[in-house]
C-alpha positions in Angstrom: 109.6 176.3 122.1 109.9 172.8 123.4 107.2 170.1 123.5 106.3 170.8 127.1 105.8 174.5 126.5 103.7 173.7 123.4 101.5 171.4 125.4 100.9 174.1 128.1 100.3 176.8 125.5 97.9 174.8 123.5 94.2 175.5 124.0 92.8 173.0 126.5 89.5 171.2 126.1 86.9 171.4 128.7 87.4 169.1 131.6 85.0 166.2 131.7 83.4 165.2 135.0 86.0 162.7 136.2 88.8 165.3 135.5 86.9 168.0 137.4 86.4 165.7 140.4 90.1 164.7 140.3 91.2 168.3 140.1 88.9 169.3 143.0 90.3 166.5 145.1 93.9 167.5 144.1 93.2 171.1 145.1 91.7 170.1 148.5 94.5 167.7 149.2 97.1 170.3 148.4 95.4 172.8 150.6 95.4 170.3 153.4 99.1 169.7 152.9 99.8 173.4 152.9 97.8 174.0 156.1 99.5 171.1 157.8 103.0 172.3 156.9 102.2 175.8 158.1 100.8 174.5 161.4 103.9 172.3 161.9 106.2 175.2 161.2 104.3 177.6 163.5 104.5 175.1 166.4 108.2 174.7 165.8 109.0 178.4 165.3 110.5 178.8 168.8 113.1 176.2 168.2 114.0 176.7 164.5 116.1 179.5 163.1 114.6 182.6 161.5 115.4 181.5 158.0 113.6 178.2 158.5 110.1 179.3 157.3 111.2 181.1 154.1 113.4 178.1 153.2 110.6 175.7 153.6 108.3 177.9 151.6 110.9 178.1 148.8 111.2 174.3 148.9 107.4 174.0 148.6 107.5 176.4 145.7 110.1 174.3 143.8 108.0 171.2 144.6 104.9 172.7 143.2 106.7 173.9 140.1 108.1 170.4 139.5 104.7 168.8 140.0 103.2 171.4 137.6 105.8 170.6 134.8 105.2 166.9 135.3 101.4 167.5 134.9 102.2 169.6 131.7 104.2 166.7 130.3 101.3 164.4 130.8 99.0 166.8 129.0 97.0 167.8 132.2 97.3 171.5 131.5 94.5 172.4 134.0 96.3 170.6 136.8 99.7 172.1 135.7 98.2 175.6 136.1 96.7 174.7 139.4 100.1 173.7 140.7 101.5 176.9 139.3 98.9 178.9 141.3 100.1 177.2 144.5 103.7 177.9 143.6 102.8 181.6 143.1 101.2 181.7 146.6 104.1 180.0 148.4 106.7 182.1 146.6 104.8 185.2 147.8 105.0 184.2 151.4 108.6 183.2 150.9 109.4 186.7 149.6 107.7 188.4 152.5 109.4 186.1 155.0 112.8 186.6 153.4 112.3 190.4 153.2 111.6 190.5 156.9 114.6 188.4 157.6 116.9 190.7 155.5 115.4 193.8 157.1 113.3 194.9 154.2 110.0 194.4 156.0 109.1 198.0 155.8 109.7 198.3 152.1 106.2 197.0 151.3 105.9 198.4 147.7 109.3 197.0 146.8 108.5 193.6 148.3 105.2 193.5 146.5 107.0 194.2 143.2 109.2 191.2 143.7 106.1 189.0 144.4 104.4 190.4 141.2 107.5 189.7 139.1 107.9 186.2 140.4 104.2 185.4 139.8 104.3 187.0 136.3 107.3 184.7 135.4 105.4 181.6 136.7 102.3 182.6 134.8 104.3 183.0 131.6 106.2 179.7 132.1 102.9 177.8 132.4 101.0 180.0 129.8 98.3 180.5 132.5 96.0 183.3 131.6 94.1 183.2 134.9 97.3 183.5 136.8 98.5 186.4 134.7 95.2 188.1 135.0 95.4 187.8 138.8 98.9 189.3 138.6 97.6 192.2 136.6 94.8 192.9 139.1 97.2 192.7 142.0 99.5 195.0 140.0 96.7 197.6 139.9 96.2 197.2 143.7 100.0 197.8 144.0 99.5 201.0 142.0 96.8 202.2 144.3 99.1 201.6 147.3 102.0 203.3 145.5 99.7 206.2 144.7 98.9 206.7 148.4 102.6 206.8 149.2 103.3 209.3 146.4 105.1 206.7 144.1 104.2 206.9 140.4 102.4 203.6 139.6 104.6 202.7 136.6 104.5 199.0 137.4 100.7 198.9 137.2 100.8 200.5 133.7 103.5 198.1 132.5 101.5 195.1 133.7 98.3 196.4 132.2 100.0 197.0 128.8 101.7 193.6 129.1 98.3 192.2 128.7 98.3 193.4 125.1 101.5 191.5 124.5 100.1 188.4 126.2 97.0 188.4 124.0 99.0 188.8 120.9 102.1 186.6 121.5 101.0 184.0 124.1 97.3 183.2 123.8 93.9 184.8 123.9 92.2 184.1 127.2 89.0 185.7 128.5 90.5 186.5 131.9 93.5 188.4 130.5 91.3 190.2 127.9 88.8 191.4 130.6 91.5 192.5 133.1 93.6 194.2 130.5 90.5 196.2 129.2 89.9 197.3 132.8 93.4 198.0 134.0 94.8 200.0 131.1 92.5 203.0 131.6 92.6 202.7 135.4 96.3 202.5 135.6 97.0 205.3 133.2 94.4 207.5 135.0 96.1 206.8 138.3 99.5 207.7 136.8 98.1 211.0 135.4 96.2 211.8 138.7 99.0 214.2 140.0 98.7 216.3 136.8 95.0 217.0 137.4 94.7 217.0 141.2 96.4 218.4 144.2 95.7 215.6 146.7 95.6 211.8 146.4 91.8 211.5 146.7 90.0 209.9 143.7 86.9 211.8 142.5 84.6 212.2 139.5 87.2 214.0 137.4 89.3 210.8 137.5 86.3 208.8 136.3 85.9 211.2 133.4 89.5 210.5 132.4 88.9 206.8 132.8 85.9 207.0 130.5 88.0 208.7 127.8 90.9 206.2 128.2 88.5 203.3 128.1 87.2 204.6 124.7 90.8 204.8 123.5 91.7 201.4 124.9 88.7 199.7 123.2 89.9 201.0 119.9 93.2 199.1 120.2 91.5 195.8 119.1 88.6 197.6 117.6 90.4 199.4 114.7 90.6 197.2 111.6 94.2 197.0 110.4 96.3 194.6 108.3 97.6 192.9 111.4 94.2 193.0 113.1 93.7 191.5 116.6 92.2 188.0 116.9 88.5 188.0 116.1 87.6 186.3 119.4 89.2 189.2 121.3 86.9 192.0 120.2 83.6 190.7 121.6 85.2 190.2 125.1 86.8 193.7 125.1 83.6 195.4 123.8 81.3 193.7 126.3 83.6 194.3 129.2 84.0 198.0 128.5 80.3 198.5 127.8 79.1 196.7 130.9 81.6 198.5 133.2 80.9 201.9 131.7 77.1 201.5 131.9 77.5 200.3 135.5 79.3 203.5 136.3 76.5 205.6 134.7 74.0 203.7 136.8 76.1 204.3 139.9 76.2 208.0 139.0 72.4 208.1 139.2 72.5 207.3 142.9 72.7 210.6 144.8 74.9 209.2 147.6 77.5 207.9 145.1 77.4 211.1 143.0 77.8 213.3 146.1 80.8 211.2 147.3 82.6 211.6 143.9 81.7 215.2 143.1 85.1 216.8 142.4 86.2 220.0 144.3 88.5 221.1 141.5 87.1 219.3 138.5 88.1 221.1 135.3 91.6 219.7 134.6 90.4 216.1 134.9 87.1 216.8 133.1 88.9 218.6 130.2 91.3 215.7 130.0 88.5 213.2 129.9 86.6 215.2 127.2 89.8 215.4 125.2 90.4 211.7 125.3 86.8 210.9 124.3 87.1 213.3 121.4 90.4 211.7 120.4 88.7 208.3 120.4 85.9 209.7 118.2 88.5 211.1 115.8 90.2 207.7 115.6 86.9 206.0 114.8 86.1 208.6 112.2 89.5 208.2 110.5 89.9 204.5 110.6 87.4 201.6 110.0 86.4 199.9 113.3 84.7 196.7 114.2 81.0 196.5 114.7 79.9 197.8 118.1 82.7 200.3 118.6 80.2 203.1 118.4 78.1 201.8 121.3 81.2 201.8 123.6 82.1 205.4 122.5 78.5 206.5 123.2 78.6 204.9 126.6 81.9 206.6 127.5 80.6 209.9 126.2 77.4 209.4 128.3 79.5 208.9 131.4 81.5 212.0 130.7 78.2 213.9 130.1 76.8 212.7 133.5 79.9 214.0 135.4 79.9 217.3 133.5 76.3 217.8 134.3 77.0 217.0 138.0 79.7 219.7 138.0 77.6 222.3 136.2 74.1 221.7 137.5 74.3 219.5 140.6 73.7 215.9 141.5 69.9 215.9 141.1 70.1 217.0 137.5 73.0 214.5 136.9 70.8 211.7 138.2 68.1 212.6 135.7 70.6 212.7 132.9 72.0 209.3 134.0 68.5 207.8 133.8 68.0 209.3 130.3 71.4 208.0 129.1 70.5 204.5 130.4 67.1 204.7 128.8 68.9 205.5 125.5 70.7 202.2 125.7 67.3 200.4 126.1 65.8 201.9 122.9 67.9 199.8 120.4 66.8 196.7 122.3 63.2 197.6 122.1 63.4 198.5 118.4 65.7 195.8 117.0 65.9 192.8 119.3 63.9 189.8 118.3 64.2 188.2 121.7 61.1 188.3 123.8 63.2 188.0 127.0 65.5 190.9 126.0 62.5 193.1 125.2 60.8 192.2 128.4 63.9 193.1 130.4 64.2 196.4 128.5 60.6 197.3 129.3 61.2 196.5 133.0 64.3 198.7 132.8 62.2 201.6 131.4 59.7 201.3 134.2 62.5 201.1 136.8 64.2 204.1 135.4 61.0 206.1 135.4 60.3 205.2 139.0 63.9 206.0 140.0 63.9 209.3 138.2 60.7 210.4 139.9 62.1 209.3 143.3 65.4 211.2 142.8 63.8 214.4 141.6 61.4 214.5 144.6 58.6 215.3 142.2 55.1 216.0 143.7 52.8 213.1 144.0 50.6 214.1 141.1 53.6 214.6 138.7 55.0 211.2 139.8 51.6 209.6 139.2 51.3 211.1 135.7 54.8 210.0 134.7 54.4 206.4 135.9 50.9 206.3 134.4 52.3 207.5 131.0 55.1 205.0 131.1 52.8 202.2 132.1 50.4 203.0 129.2 53.2 203.0 126.7 54.5 199.6 128.0 51.1 198.0 128.0 50.1 199.4 124.6 53.4 198.3 123.0 53.2 194.8 124.3 49.4 194.3 123.9 49.8 195.0 120.1 52.3 192.2 119.8 55.3 194.5 119.3 57.4 192.5 121.7 56.7 189.2 120.1 59.6 187.3 118.7 
């Protein structure tokens, strides 16, 4: 690797205030130039040949790449990656324009693949984690589009798994870690969708499979091995998976969401989700894992349980189970946290879950009053005795 690549790959310090201001002005100025060029070209379109716009966009792409490399040589890695981002944008428009010119305008999925490949190459050249994370996210969007057209979303799976290579061989960045954690289970579930469903519609059975695949994906950096993943990667992966899974459980408690995602033919997807969760549990039982892996497995198992209850007993019961699962995550905070703020938030969550559960079940007024009264008494008694003090 040459000196320029080492400079771009090296971790960059936080920008101080003058650098932030300079980068902001640079970005605004570049945007102004781009808008001006587009307006000039659009006004001249009637008199310039069809290949004029793609050519100008390619020239702009080369100019942005050159400016980015010059910034990298000076050690301004943030500015270099900003120029790389502009290059990725202009090359995308150039590909679309060139595709239309060559008669490939209708081949949307193929054109998007070229755009993704070009941007992935730019992201790798500049070692830009944010740029690559955007490519991964857009790759999943491409997979959804391909799924609608009946095309297996292999490119989405490849880009998602490429995040593992990036985190190990290039650099650990929060953006790539977060997007990789999300897109691996989503892309694989999208790829397996035709095996568990008849149509293209996404439902709760797919979410069950996503939950199981999330549990397995988390164990990739969570299992302790000789060549273990970087220590800073695990907290990001764990927190991302936990937050997203708990958010899905909370969404499942809302009747409108649950009714929308209730599967018509659930069992192939549900069984696949249960099998993947059990496989993740078996891996954790057989191999040592990092601290906190169990909480993610419990969250994924809770999400599978909510969907299973929805299939067997209906949405109202599933909403109650969702509230109970969410309350179960608040118990460790109440029992072990030394933070007054965290405990206060947990108690507020308990009250909110109780109120929501009463509302969802349509309980009689007297029953609702008794439940809320009991919860209120517990909260007041626990806090009045100083239990929530730091």
